[in-house]
N, CA and C atoms as a LAMMPS dump frame, in Angstrom:
ITEM: TIMESTEP
0
ITEM: NUMBER OF ATOMS
666
ITEM: BOX BOUNDS ff ff ff
-5.0000000000000000e+02 5.0000000000000000e+02
-5.0000000000000000e+02 5.0000000000000000e+02
-5.0000000000000000e+02 5.0000000000000000e+02
ITEM: ATOMS id mol type element x y z
1 1 1 N 0.844 -1.194 0
2 1 2 C 0 0 0
3 1 3 C 0.875 1.237 0
4 2 1 N 0.644 2.124 -0.952
5 2 2 C 1.429 3.344 -1.027
6 2 3 C 0.973 4.324 0.03
7 3 1 N 1.868 5.18 0.46
8 3 2 C 1.532 6.188 1.461
9 3 3 C 1.423 7.537 0.777
10 4 1 N 0.242 8.162 0.727
11 4 2 C 0.064 9.41 0.002
12 4 3 C 0.452 10.608 0.848
13 5 1 N 0.623 11.734 0.16
14 5 2 C 0.728 12.983 0.877
15 5 3 C -0.627 13.313 1.49
16 6 1 N -0.632 14.233 2.45
17 6 2 C -1.898 14.657 3.045
18 6 3 C -2.775 15.28 1.971
19 7 1 N -4.054 14.944 1.93
20 7 2 C -4.932 15.485 0.904
21 7 3 C -5.194 16.962 1.108
22 8 1 N -5.431 17.62 0.013
23 8 2 C -5.804 19.023 0.089
24 8 3 C -6.912 19.272 -0.923
25 9 1 N -7.677 20.305 -0.716
26 9 2 C -8.725 20.686 -1.642
27 9 3 C -8.178 21.778 -2.543
28 10 1 N -8.435 21.673 -3.836
29 10 2 C -7.952 22.681 -4.768
30 10 3 C -8.439 24.054 -4.348
31 11 1 N -7.603 25.05 -4.574
32 11 2 C -7.9 26.383 -4.057
33 11 3 C -9.111 27.019 -4.708
34 12 1 N -9.561 26.487 -5.845
35 12 2 C -10.719 27.071 -6.513
36 12 3 C -12.026 26.696 -5.835
37 13 1 N -11.983 25.802 -4.857
38 13 2 C -13.193 25.263 -4.276
39 13 3 C -13.406 25.768 -2.859
40 14 1 N -14.562 25.405 -2.318
41 14 2 C -14.886 25.795 -0.963
42 14 3 C -13.867 25.289 0.032
43 15 1 N -13.809 25.925 1.204
44 15 2 C -12.749 25.608 2.149
45 15 3 C -13.179 24.584 3.188
46 16 1 N -14.245 23.839 2.912
47 16 2 C -14.636 22.783 3.837
48 16 3 C -13.527 21.747 3.94
49 17 1 N -13.28 21.273 5.158
50 17 2 C -12.216 20.295 5.36
51 17 3 C -12.716 18.864 5.217
52 18 1 N -14.002 18.674 4.933
53 18 2 C -14.547 17.326 4.868
54 18 3 C -14.975 16.99 3.444
55 19 1 N -14.651 15.767 3.034
56 19 2 C -14.953 15.312 1.682
57 19 3 C -16.419 14.893 1.584
58 20 1 N -17.104 15.424 0.573
59 20 2 C -18.489 15.055 0.285
60 20 3 C -18.596 14.867 -1.223
61 21 1 N -18.989 13.696 -1.696
62 21 2 C -19.132 13.529 -3.147
63 21 3 C -20.36 14.263 -3.676
64 22 1 N -20.147 15.041 -4.718
65 22 2 C -21.26 15.645 -5.453
66 22 3 C -21.678 14.687 -6.564
67 23 1 N -22.941 14.744 -6.941
68 23 2 C -23.49 13.85 -7.965
69 23 3 C -24.151 14.699 -9.045
70 24 1 N -23.818 14.418 -10.291
71 24 2 C -24.373 15.173 -11.411
72 24 3 C -25.788 14.707 -11.721
73 25 1 N -26.739 15.627 -11.626
74 25 2 C -28.109 15.344 -12.039
75 25 3 C -28.223 15.558 -13.544
76 26 1 N -28.79 14.585 -14.217
77 26 2 C -29.047 14.742 -15.654
78 26 3 C -30.366 14.069 -15.977
79 27 1 N -30.764 14.109 -17.21
80 27 2 C -32.09 13.623 -17.573
81 27 3 C -32.227 12.123 -17.634
82 28 1 N -31.144 11.388 -17.414
83 28 2 C -31.205 9.938 -17.423
84 28 3 C -31.291 9.372 -16.018
85 29 1 N -30.856 8.127 -15.862
86 29 2 C -30.897 7.454 -14.557
87 29 3 C -29.632 7.792 -13.773
88 30 1 N -29.652 8.945 -13.139
89 30 2 C -28.449 9.468 -12.485
90 30 3 C -28.356 9.085 -11.012
91 31 1 N -29.443 8.624 -10.392
92 31 2 C -29.5 8.492 -8.938
93 31 3 C -29.521 7.058 -8.421
94 32 1 N -29.115 6.097 -9.237
95 32 2 C -29.218 4.689 -8.824
96 32 3 C -28.099 4.253 -7.892
97 33 1 N -27.077 5.077 -7.722
98 33 2 C -25.909 4.652 -6.943
99 33 3 C -25.614 5.593 -5.775
100 34 1 N -26.597 6.324 -5.302
101 34 2 C -26.349 7.279 -4.22
102 34 3 C -25.889 6.582 -2.947
103 35 1 N -26.482 5.441 -2.614
104 35 2 C -26.066 4.751 -1.391
105 35 3 C -24.641 4.244 -1.519
106 36 1 N -24.221 3.887 -2.726
107 36 2 C -22.854 3.458 -2.936
108 36 3 C -21.855 4.57 -2.7
109 37 1 N -22.19 5.773 -3.129
110 37 2 C -21.309 6.912 -2.898
111 37 3 C -21.238 7.27 -1.424
112 38 1 N -22.37 7.157 -0.732
113 38 2 C -22.337 7.393 0.719
114 38 3 C -21.448 6.365 1.404
115 39 1 N -21.544 5.117 0.949
116 39 2 C -20.702 4.072 1.537
117 39 3 C -19.227 4.323 1.231
118 40 1 N -18.931 4.775 0.028
119 40 2 C -17.545 5.069 -0.314
120 40 3 C -16.992 6.176 0.577
121 41 1 N -17.777 7.228 0.807
122 41 2 C -17.313 8.303 1.686
123 41 3 C -17.037 7.769 3.086
124 42 1 N -17.887 6.881 3.567
125 42 2 C -17.674 6.272 4.891
126 42 3 C -16.397 5.445 4.904
127 43 1 N -16.185 4.649 3.87
128 43 2 C -14.974 3.826 3.781
129 43 3 C -13.721 4.695 3.653
130 44 1 N -13.823 5.804 2.947
131 44 2 C -12.68 6.698 2.786
132 44 3 C -12.221 7.228 4.135
133 45 1 N -13.165 7.611 4.984
134 45 2 C -12.791 8.104 6.308
135 45 3 C -12.245 6.973 7.183
136 46 1 N -12.834 5.79 7.068
137 46 2 C -12.391 4.657 7.89
138 46 3 C -10.977 4.225 7.537
139 47 1 N -10.621 4.309 6.265
140 47 2 C -9.36 3.749 5.794
141 47 3 C -8.223 4.771 5.706
142 48 1 N -8.549 6.047 5.656
143 48 2 C -7.532 7.075 5.428
144 48 3 C -7.658 8.168 6.485
145 49 1 N -6.872 9.226 6.315
146 49 2 C -6.939 10.373 7.223
147 49 3 C -7.915 11.435 6.75
148 50 1 N -8.629 11.181 5.669
149 50 2 C -9.564 12.163 5.119
150 50 3 C -10.829 12.201 5.965
151 51 1 N -11.238 13.392 6.361
152 51 2 C -12.514 13.567 7.053
153 51 3 C -13.614 13.708 6.013
154 52 1 N -14.689 12.977 6.199
155 52 2 C -15.758 12.967 5.206
156 52 3 C -17.112 13.222 5.849
157 53 1 N -18.081 13.485 5.007
158 53 2 C -19.493 13.43 5.368
159 53 3 C -20.079 12.295 4.542
160 54 1 N -20.62 11.241 5.159
161 54 2 C -21.125 10.1 4.395
162 54 3 C -22.439 10.441 3.699
163 55 1 N -22.333 11.279 2.702
164 55 2 C -23.498 11.787 1.987
165 55 3 C -23.159 11.801 0.501
166 56 1 N -24.163 12.002 -0.334
167 56 2 C -23.98 12.19 -1.768
168 56 3 C -24.942 13.299 -2.17
169 57 1 N -24.404 14.421 -2.594
170 57 2 C -25.223 15.617 -2.81
171 57 3 C -25.423 15.891 -4.296
172 58 1 N -26.658 15.768 -4.762
173 58 2 C -26.923 15.98 -6.188
174 58 3 C -27.054 17.464 -6.537
175 59 1 N -26.547 17.807 -7.712
176 59 2 C -26.644 19.171 -8.224
177 59 3 C -26.864 19.126 -9.733
178 60 1 N -27.669 20.041 -10.271
179 60 2 C -27.743 20.171 -11.726
180 60 3 C -26.369 20.501 -12.294
181 61 1 N -26.105 20.039 -13.478
182 61 2 C -24.769 20.211 -14.043
183 61 3 C -24.457 21.667 -14.399
184 62 1 N -25.462 22.503 -14.457
185 62 2 C -25.229 23.926 -14.711
186 62 3 C -25.14 24.733 -13.416
187 63 1 N -25.188 24.065 -12.26
188 63 2 C -25.213 24.778 -10.986
189 63 3 C -23.836 25.321 -10.609
190 64 1 N -23.764 26.563 -10.128
191 64 2 C -22.492 27.082 -9.612
192 64 3 C -22.051 26.382 -8.335
193 65 1 N -22.953 25.646 -7.681
194 65 2 C -22.599 24.913 -6.465
195 65 3 C -21.535 23.846 -6.719
196 66 1 N -21.421 23.371 -7.966
197 66 2 C -20.41 22.362 -8.273
198 66 3 C -19.019 22.811 -7.864
199 67 1 N -18.773 24.114 -7.94
200 67 2 C -17.433 24.63 -7.701
201 67 3 C -17.037 24.568 -6.227
202 68 1 N -17.96 24.167 -5.369
203 68 2 C -17.639 23.976 -3.958
204 68 3 C -17.203 22.537 -3.663
205 69 1 N -17.236 21.679 -4.685
206 69 2 C -16.952 20.257 -4.499
207 69 3 C -15.887 19.812 -5.498
208 70 1 N -14.741 19.35 -5.021
209 70 2 C -13.675 18.949 -5.95
210 70 3 C -13.894 17.602 -6.61
211 71 1 N -14.944 16.859 -6.195
212 71 2 C -15.207 15.532 -6.741
213 71 3 C -16.664 15.475 -7.182
214 72 1 N -16.891 15.106 -8.453
215 72 2 C -18.232 14.999 -9.007
216 72 3 C -18.391 13.624 -9.643
217 73 1 N -19.445 12.91 -9.233
218 73 2 C -19.754 11.605 -9.81
219 73 3 C -20.803 11.783 -10.9
220 74 1 N -20.516 11.23 -12.085
221 74 2 C -21.461 11.273 -13.194
222 74 3 C -21.667 9.843 -13.671
223 75 1 N -22.799 9.263 -13.302
224 75 2 C -23.062 7.88 -13.655
225 75 3 C -24.446 7.712 -14.251
226 76 1 N -24.717 6.512 -14.719
227 76 2 C -26.04 6.233 -15.258
228 76 3 C -26.033 4.982 -16.108
229 77 1 N -27.214 4.644 -16.577
230 77 2 C -27.376 3.557 -17.539
231 77 3 C -28.396 3.993 -18.569
232 78 1 N -28.302 3.421 -19.752
233 78 2 C -29.153 3.879 -20.831
234 78 3 C -28.628 5.196 -21.397
235 79 1 N -29.425 5.8 -22.216
236 79 2 C -29.012 7.01 -22.922
237 79 3 C -28.749 8.157 -21.945
238 80 1 N -27.589 8.781 -22.075
239 80 2 C -27.29 10.012 -21.355
240 80 3 C -27.767 11.163 -22.232
241 81 1 N -28.818 11.891 -21.81
242 81 2 C -29.355 12.95 -22.661
243 81 3 C -28.31 14.014 -22.983
244 82 1 N -28.477 14.642 -24.122
245 82 2 C -27.55 15.69 -24.554
246 82 3 C -27.507 16.813 -23.528
247 83 1 N -26.304 17.288 -23.228
248 83 2 C -26.138 18.391 -22.304
249 83 3 C -26.593 19.695 -22.962
250 84 1 N -27.16 20.559 -22.163
251 84 2 C -27.489 21.89 -22.665
252 84 3 C -26.205 22.693 -22.847
253 85 1 N -26.231 23.757 -23.644
254 85 2 C -25.033 24.602 -23.756
255 85 3 C -24.557 25.126 -22.41
256 86 1 N -25.479 25.435 -21.505
257 86 2 C -25.099 25.912 -20.178
258 86 3 C -24.383 24.821 -19.383
259 87 1 N -24.857 23.581 -19.502
260 87 2 C -24.21 22.47 -18.808
261 87 3 C -22.811 22.209 -19.376
262 88 1 N -22.688 22.252 -20.691
263 88 2 C -21.379 22.055 -21.322
264 88 3 C -20.387 23.091 -20.823
265 89 1 N -20.797 24.357 -20.821
266 89 2 C -19.889 25.424 -20.403
267 89 3 C -19.547 25.327 -18.921
268 90 1 N -20.536 24.999 -18.096
269 90 2 C -20.274 24.913 -16.66
270 90 3 C -19.333 23.755 -16.332
271 91 1 N -19.548 22.605 -16.967
272 91 2 C -18.661 21.47 -16.732
273 91 3 C -17.249 21.764 -17.234
274 92 1 N -17.146 22.441 -18.372
275 92 2 C -15.819 22.783 -18.888
276 92 3 C -15.088 23.698 -17.916
277 93 1 N -15.776 24.701 -17.397
278 93 2 C -15.159 25.613 -16.445
279 93 3 C -14.807 24.888 -15.149
280 94 1 N -15.701 24.024 -14.694
281 94 2 C -15.46 23.249 -13.479
282 94 3 C -14.168 22.435 -13.601
283 95 1 N -14.008 21.735 -14.72
284 95 2 C -12.827 20.907 -14.918
285 95 3 C -11.576 21.761 -15.109
286 96 1 N -11.698 22.853 -15.833
287 96 2 C -10.554 23.723 -16.084
288 96 3 C -10.044 24.352 -14.794
289 97 1 N -10.949 24.668 -13.872
290 97 2 C -10.564 25.307 -12.614
291 97 3 C -10.093 24.305 -11.559
292 98 1 N -9.969 23.03 -11.918
293 98 2 C -9.416 22.053 -10.991
294 98 3 C -10.372 20.978 -10.536
295 99 1 N -11.613 20.999 -11.012
296 99 2 C -12.577 19.98 -10.619
297 99 3 C -12.27 18.63 -11.232
298 100 1 N -12.871 17.602 -10.679
299 100 2 C -12.624 16.225 -11.103
300 100 3 C -13.957 15.501 -11.256
301 101 1 N -14.088 14.717 -12.328
302 101 2 C -15.287 13.906 -12.565
303 101 3 C -14.9 12.434 -12.598
304 102 1 N -15.592 11.631 -11.79
305 102 2 C -15.562 10.183 -11.943
306 102 3 C -16.812 9.799 -12.73
307 103 1 N -16.628 9.347 -13.95
308 103 2 C -17.737 8.896 -14.789
309 103 3 C -17.81 7.373 -14.697
310 104 1 N -19.032 6.862 -14.597
311 104 2 C -19.228 5.455 -14.259
312 104 3 C -20.413 4.906 -15.034
313 105 1 N -20.154 3.982 -15.947
314 105 2 C -21.24 3.352 -16.696
315 105 3 C -21.868 2.271 -15.836
316 106 1 N -23.063 2.522 -15.347
317 106 2 C -23.732 1.574 -14.463
318 106 3 C -24.264 0.354 -15.205
319 107 1 N -24.336 0.425 -16.537
320 107 2 C -24.808 -0.721 -17.325
321 107 3 C -23.89 -1.924 -17.151
322 108 1 N -22.604 -1.666 -16.976
323 108 2 C -21.666 -2.753 -16.776
324 108 3 C -21.529 -3.669 -17.972
325 109 1 N -21.557 -3.107 -19.16
326 109 2 C -21.316 -3.906 -20.363
327 109 3 C -20.618 -3.043 -21.402
328 110 1 N -19.865 -3.682 -22.242
329 110 2 C -19.092 -2.974 -23.246
330 110 3 C -20.019 -2.463 -24.343
331 111 1 N -19.848 -1.196 -24.7
332 111 2 C -20.602 -0.645 -25.815
333 111 3 C -22.067 -0.385 -25.548
334 112 1 N -22.446 -0.108 -24.311
335 112 2 C -23.844 0.187 -23.992
336 112 3 C -24.247 1.591 -24.414
337 113 1 N -25.514 1.918 -24.179
338 113 2 C -26.025 3.227 -24.572
339 113 3 C -25.383 4.356 -23.776
340 114 1 N -25.162 4.127 -22.478
341 114 2 C -24.52 5.169 -21.685
342 114 3 C -23.127 5.439 -22.221
343 115 1 N -22.394 4.383 -22.514
344 115 2 C -21.026 4.539 -23.006
345 115 3 C -20.987 5.409 -24.26
346 116 1 N -21.812 5.091 -25.232
347 116 2 C -21.796 5.827 -26.499
348 116 3 C -22.19 7.284 -26.312
349 117 1 N -23.227 7.525 -25.515
350 117 2 C -23.699 8.9 -25.362
351 117 3 C -22.815 9.712 -24.425
352 118 1 N -22.217 9.052 -23.426
353 118 2 C -21.269 9.768 -22.572
354 118 3 C -20.076 10.247 -23.39
355 119 1 N -19.542 9.4 -24.236
356 119 2 C -18.402 9.8 -25.061
357 119 3 C -18.762 10.996 -25.95
358 120 1 N -19.958 10.972 -26.484
359 120 2 C -20.393 12.065 -27.352
360 120 3 C -20.498 13.373 -26.571
361 121 1 N -21.068 13.322 -25.383
362 121 2 C -21.225 14.548 -24.594
363 121 3 C -19.883 15.049 -24.052
364 122 1 N -19.007 14.134 -23.651
365 122 2 C -17.712 14.568 -23.14
366 122 3 C -16.872 15.206 -24.233
367 123 1 N -17.05 14.761 -25.471
368 123 2 C -16.349 15.388 -26.592
369 123 3 C -16.809 16.825 -26.802
370 124 1 N -18.017 17.149 -26.368
371 124 2 C -18.483 18.538 -26.426
372 124 3 C -17.884 19.361 -25.281
373 125 1 N -17.734 18.74 -24.111
374 125 2 C -17.21 19.462 -22.955
375 125 3 C -15.723 19.753 -23.12
376 126 1 N -14.965 18.742 -23.534
377 126 2 C -13.508 18.888 -23.693
378 126 3 C -13.111 18.424 -25.095
379 127 1 N -13.444 19.197 -26.126
380 127 2 C -13.187 18.736 -27.499
381 127 3 C -11.713 18.55 -27.826
382 128 1 N -10.835 19.244 -27.111
383 128 2 C -9.403 19.135 -27.379
384 128 3 C -8.711 18.102 -26.491
385 129 1 N -9.496 17.428 -25.659
386 129 2 C -8.913 16.498 -24.68
387 129 3 C -9.687 15.187 -24.683
388 130 1 N -9.535 14.377 -25.723
389 130 2 C -10.334 13.154 -25.847
390 130 3 C -9.965 12.107 -24.802
391 131 1 N -10.891 11.195 -24.581
392 131 2 C -10.636 10.065 -23.692
393 131 3 C -9.525 9.188 -24.253
394 132 1 N -8.651 8.754 -23.367
395 132 2 C -7.591 7.831 -23.752
396 132 3 C -7.341 6.879 -22.593
397 133 1 N -6.729 5.745 -22.881
398 133 2 C -6.473 4.743 -21.849
399 133 3 C -5.522 5.279 -20.79
400 134 1 N -5.815 4.946 -19.537
401 134 2 C -4.942 5.313 -18.42
402 134 3 C -3.875 4.233 -18.28
403 135 1 N -2.597 4.582 -18.391
404 135 2 C -1.561 3.552 -18.273
405 135 3 C -1.494 2.972 -16.873
406 136 1 N -1.009 1.754 -16.771
407 136 2 C -0.974 1.052 -15.493
408 136 3 C -0.026 1.692 -14.485
409 137 1 N 0.914 2.523 -14.964
410 137 2 C 1.817 3.188 -14.033
411 137 3 C 1.307 4.57 -13.621
412 138 1 N 0.062 4.898 -13.982
413 138 2 C -0.522 6.184 -13.594
414 138 3 C -0.701 6.24 -12.085
415 139 1 N -0.586 7.44 -11.545
416 139 2 C -0.63 7.608 -10.096
417 139 3 C -1.967 7.176 -9.49
418 140 1 N -3.055 7.171 -10.254
419 140 2 C -4.352 6.78 -9.695
420 140 3 C -4.347 5.33 -9.221
421 141 1 N -3.429 4.523 -9.739
422 141 2 C -3.336 3.134 -9.315
423 141 3 C -2.467 2.955 -8.069
424 142 1 N -1.961 4.067 -7.511
425 142 2 C -1.092 3.942 -6.34
426 142 3 C -1.22 5.107 -5.367
427 143 1 N -2.293 5.889 -5.454
428 143 2 C -2.439 7.007 -4.525
429 143 3 C -2.574 6.537 -3.082
430 144 1 N -3.18 5.381 -2.87
431 144 2 C -3.297 4.823 -1.52
432 144 3 C -3.022 3.324 -1.536
433 145 1 N -3.77 2.615 -2.375
434 145 2 C -3.527 1.189 -2.576
435 145 3 C -2.768 0.977 -3.883
436 146 1 N -1.948 -0.048 -3.922
437 146 2 C -1.298 -0.455 -5.156
438 146 3 C -2.235 -1.415 -5.889
439 147 1 N -2.723 -0.99 -7.03
440 147 2 C -3.719 -1.763 -7.768
441 147 3 C -3.271 -1.972 -9.207
442 148 1 N -3.831 -3.001 -9.805
443 148 2 C -3.537 -3.287 -11.204
444 148 3 C -4.787 -3.262 -12.076
445 149 1 N -5.91 -3.718 -11.535
446 149 2 C -7.132 -3.844 -12.333
447 149 3 C -8.238 -3.012 -11.698
448 150 1 N -8.892 -2.135 -12.464
449 150 2 C -9.952 -1.286 -11.914
450 150 3 C -11.31 -1.98 -11.9
451 151 1 N -11.42 -3.044 -11.135
452 151 2 C -12.656 -3.827 -11.107
453 151 3 C -13.772 -3.065 -10.411
454 152 1 N -14.999 -3.294 -10.856
455 152 2 C -16.185 -2.758 -10.209
456 152 3 C -17.181 -3.882 -9.953
457 153 1 N -18.46 -3.568 -10.114
458 153 2 C -19.471 -4.629 -9.985
459 153 3 C -19.22 -5.725 -11.009
460 154 1 N -18.688 -5.334 -12.158
461 154 2 C -18.315 -6.27 -13.211
462 154 3 C -16.895 -5.93 -13.651
463 155 1 N -16.378 -6.705 -14.555
464 155 2 C -15.054 -6.435 -15.093
465 155 3 C -15.112 -6.627 -16.606
466 156 1 N -15.776 -5.676 -17.265
467 156 2 C -15.891 -5.75 -18.721
468 156 3 C -14.738 -5.048 -19.407
469 157 1 N -14.08 -4.126 -18.717
470 157 2 C -12.934 -3.408 -19.265
471 157 3 C -11.808 -3.432 -18.232
472 158 1 N -10.665 -4.027 -18.544
473 158 2 C -9.581 -4.096 -17.57
474 158 3 C -8.758 -2.82 -17.512
475 159 1 N -9.346 -1.692 -17.901
476 159 2 C -8.615 -0.428 -17.926
477 159 3 C -9.572 0.719 -17.663
478 160 1 N -9.013 1.826 -17.201
479 160 2 C -9.737 3.087 -17.099
480 160 3 C -9.388 3.954 -18.292
481 161 1 N -10.246 4.947 -18.553
482 161 2 C -9.951 5.97 -19.549
483 161 3 C -9.996 7.327 -18.863
484 162 1 N -9.355 8.304 -19.477
485 162 2 C -9.302 9.627 -18.86
486 162 3 C -9.238 10.712 -19.923
487 163 1 N -9.803 11.866 -19.582
488 163 2 C -9.568 13.115 -20.295
489 163 3 C -8.581 13.913 -19.449
490 164 1 N -7.463 14.257 -20.023
491 164 2 C -6.415 14.933 -19.263
492 164 3 C -6.29 16.383 -19.669
493 165 1 N -6.075 17.221 -18.68
494 165 2 C -5.758 18.628 -18.882
495 165 3 C -4.321 18.808 -18.403
496 166 1 N -3.406 18.944 -19.344
497 166 2 C -2.007 18.91 -18.978
498 166 3 C -1.669 17.52 -18.471
499 167 1 N -1.043 17.446 -17.309
500 167 2 C -0.69 16.155 -16.72
501 167 3 C -1.766 15.634 -15.782
502 168 1 N -2.852 16.379 -15.618
503 168 2 C -3.898 16.012 -14.664
504 168 3 C -5.048 15.307 -15.369
505 169 1 N -5.421 14.139 -14.863
506 169 2 C -6.618 13.455 -15.359
507 169 3 C -7.833 14.136 -14.743
508 170 1 N -8.496 14.978 -15.515
509 170 2 C -9.638 15.726 -15.006
510 170 3 C -10.908 14.887 -14.985
511 171 1 N -11.005 13.921 -15.877
512 171 2 C -12.136 12.991 -15.946
513 171 3 C -11.568 11.584 -15.983
514 172 1 N -12.014 10.732 -15.095
515 172 2 C -11.671 9.317 -15.151
516 172 3 C -12.956 8.537 -15.38
517 173 1 N -12.916 7.627 -16.349
518 173 2 C -14.115 6.914 -16.782
519 173 3 C -13.927 5.407 -16.641
520 174 1 N -14.907 4.772 -15.996
521 174 2 C -14.938 3.322 -15.837
522 174 3 C -16.202 2.758 -16.468
523 175 1 N -16.058 1.66 -17.189
524 175 2 C -17.216 0.941 -17.707
525 175 3 C -17.586 -0.247 -16.82
526 176 1 N -16.964 -0.337 -15.643
527 176 2 C -17.147 -1.51 -14.786
528 176 3 C -18.151 -1.303 -13.656
529 177 1 N -18.892 -0.208 -13.674
530 177 2 C -19.882 0.085 -12.628
531 177 3 C -19.24 0.009 -11.241
532 178 1 N -18.266 0.883 -11.023
533 178 2 C -17.595 0.923 -9.725
534 178 3 C -18.593 1.078 -8.583
535 179 1 N -19.492 2.053 -8.713
536 179 2 C -20.405 2.343 -7.61
537 179 3 C -21.413 1.231 -7.382
538 180 1 N -21.653 0.404 -8.392
539 180 2 C -22.537 -0.741 -8.187
540 180 3 C -21.99 -1.709 -7.153
541 181 1 N -20.668 -1.815 -7.079
542 181 2 C -20.047 -2.699 -6.083
543 181 3 C -20.149 -2.12 -4.685
544 182 1 N -20.344 -0.812 -4.557
545 182 2 C -20.412 -0.166 -3.241
546 182 3 C -21.837 -0.047 -2.72
547 183 1 N -22.831 -0.252 -3.583
548 183 2 C -24.219 0.092 -3.276
549 183 3 C -24.893 -0.927 -2.358
550 184 1 N -25.595 -0.398 -1.341
551 184 2 C -26.37 -1.229 -0.418
552 184 3 C -27.843 -0.866 -0.505
553 185 1 N -28.686 -1.818 -0.146
554 185 2 C -30.118 -1.534 -0.129
555 185 3 C -30.517 -0.979 1.238
556 186 1 N -31.809 -0.807 1.463
557 186 2 C -32.289 -0.181 2.696
558 186 3 C -32.004 -1.02 3.932
559 187 1 N -31.768 -2.305 3.761
560 187 2 C -31.456 -3.173 4.912
561 187 3 C -29.962 -3.206 5.227
562 188 1 N -29.158 -2.552 4.386
563 188 2 C -27.719 -2.566 4.589
564 188 3 C -27.014 -3.697 3.868
565 189 1 N -27.764 -4.472 3.092
566 189 2 C -27.177 -5.565 2.322
567 189 3 C -26.688 -5.041 0.985
568 190 1 N -25.539 -5.527 0.548
569 190 2 C -25.07 -5.112 -0.764
570 190 3 C -26.106 -5.489 -1.813
571 191 1 N -26.416 -4.539 -2.676
572 191 2 C -27.552 -4.695 -3.578
573 191 3 C -27.248 -5.59 -4.77
574 192 1 N -25.987 -5.591 -5.202
575 192 2 C -25.654 -6.307 -6.433
576 192 3 C -24.571 -7.349 -6.201
577 193 1 N -24.72 -8.459 -6.879
578 193 2 C -23.658 -9.451 -6.921
579 193 3 C -22.486 -8.878 -7.709
580 194 1 N -21.286 -9.232 -7.291
581 194 2 C -20.084 -8.779 -7.98
582 194 3 C -19.496 -9.961 -8.744
583 195 1 N -19.312 -9.772 -10.061
584 195 2 C -18.848 -10.875 -10.918
585 195 3 C -17.686 -10.397 -11.784
586 196 1 N -16.729 -11.279 -12.067
587 196 2 C -16.725 -12.704 -11.707
588 196 3 C -16.041 -13.004 -10.377
589 197 1 N -15.504 -11.982 -9.675
590 197 2 C -14.602 -12.236 -8.558
591 197 3 C -15.201 -12.216 -7.179
592 198 1 N -16.518 -12.015 -7.057
593 198 2 C -17.153 -12.072 -5.757
594 198 3 C -16.676 -10.993 -4.796
595 199 1 N -16.642 -11.341 -3.509
596 199 2 C -16.357 -10.34 -2.48
597 199 3 C -14.926 -9.815 -2.546
598 200 1 N -14.011 -10.603 -3.028
599 200 2 C -12.652 -10.094 -3.223
600 200 3 C -12.657 -8.968 -4.253
601 201 1 N -13.437 -9.13 -5.295
602 201 2 C -13.544 -8.077 -6.312
603 201 3 C -14.235 -6.837 -5.746
604 202 1 N -15.208 -7.028 -4.859
605 202 2 C -15.864 -5.875 -4.231
606 202 3 C -14.841 -5.061 -3.433
607 203 1 N -13.958 -5.749 -2.73
608 203 2 C -12.92 -5.051 -1.984
609 203 3 C -11.99 -4.28 -2.926
610 204 1 N -11.658 -4.867 -4.055
611 204 2 C -10.823 -4.161 -5.028
612 204 3 C -11.549 -2.913 -5.534
613 205 1 N -12.872 -3.026 -5.735
614 205 2 C -13.65 -1.873 -6.177
615 205 3 C -13.625 -0.758 -5.133
616 206 1 N -13.72 -1.107 -3.85
617 206 2 C -13.609 -0.09 -2.807
618 206 3 C -12.224 0.544 -2.817
619 207 1 N -11.205 -0.267 -2.985
620 207 2 C -9.848 0.279 -3.016
621 207 3 C -9.661 1.211 -4.207
622 208 1 N -10.244 0.835 -5.343
623 208 2 C -10.169 1.713 -6.509
624 208 3 C -10.888 3.02 -6.23
625 209 1 N -12.041 2.952 -5.578
626 209 2 C -12.769 4.166 -5.218
627 209 3 C -11.972 5.059 -4.285
628 210 1 N -11.326 4.471 -3.291
629 210 2 C -10.485 5.244 -2.38
630 210 3 C -9.351 5.91 -3.156
631 211 1 N -8.71 5.159 -4.044
632 211 2 C -7.631 5.74 -4.847
633 211 3 C -8.114 6.919 -5.678
634 212 1 N -9.278 6.773 -6.302
635 212 2 C -9.801 7.846 -7.139
636 212 3 C -10.099 9.093 -6.299
637 213 1 N -10.699 8.896 -5.133
638 213 2 C -10.966 10.031 -4.249
639 213 3 C -9.675 10.716 -3.824
640 214 1 N -8.679 9.94 -3.456
641 214 2 C -7.404 10.516 -3.054
642 214 3 C -6.76 11.268 -4.21
643 215 1 N -6.896 10.731 -5.412
644 215 2 C -6.349 11.429 -6.576
645 215 3 C -7.055 12.773 -6.777
646 216 1 N -8.366 12.782 -6.624
647 216 2 C -9.114 14.026 -6.792
648 216 3 C -8.717 15.066 -5.751
649 217 1 N -8.379 14.63 -4.549
650 217 2 C -8.042 15.538 -3.46
651 217 3 C -6.568 15.913 -3.44
652 218 1 N -5.706 15.007 -3.87
653 218 2 C -4.252 15.221 -3.789
654 218 3 C -3.723 15.569 -5.171
655 219 1 N -4.06 16.747 -5.641
656 219 2 C -3.736 17.09 -7.02
657 219 3 C -2.249 17.209 -7.278
658 220 1 N -1.467 17.396 -6.213
659 220 2 C -0.019 17.532 -6.396
660 220 3 C 0.719 16.277 -5.956
661 221 1 N 0.017 15.141 -5.854
662 221 2 C 0.658 13.88 -5.454
663 221 3 C 1.72 13.497 -6.47
664 222 1 N 2.873 13.062 -6.001
665 222 2 C 3.961 12.606 -6.885
666 222 3 C 4.181 11.111 -6.633
């Protein structure tokens, strides 16, 4: 397990010392993984020195409130509706000013509707910064845990993709439904089976989530 520097919040954002994941509201199925994000925030505090609020706060993508949160989750399944011009501009400014998006295809299959439409919309937000494969030696695989495979609820893609601004991965995209592995139902039972690796794979998904959060917070990690 790698030892990270102390996390910090980018100076463009609010000065709260506690990590709270923001969630992008859009016209598709954006809210199916809220309990998973709350669980991830809880695990982040349990496993690291980061103080969190075990919550997931939804905001419209054109909201100025996004700029108070250095981490934004954008997930869904099925068609991701086209972003409005205001949403495109706000997300572009958010990312340019230091914000971070974890994009997560909840469908958990290669080439689904979310995947195709997310790529199309992200090309509008960052037309000069296309998605590309994240190399295995990228810092996101070692910000806290040393990892090799970004497994989620499923493992349809053994790699992450990213849109980079300079040397910073401003958007990290998984087709493995990371948050599906973290999600619990109202009784506290994990809602989805994790395949093909079972509970060991669920633990890897949590570790990947912790790494991604640490990457979003530790922008100057070396």
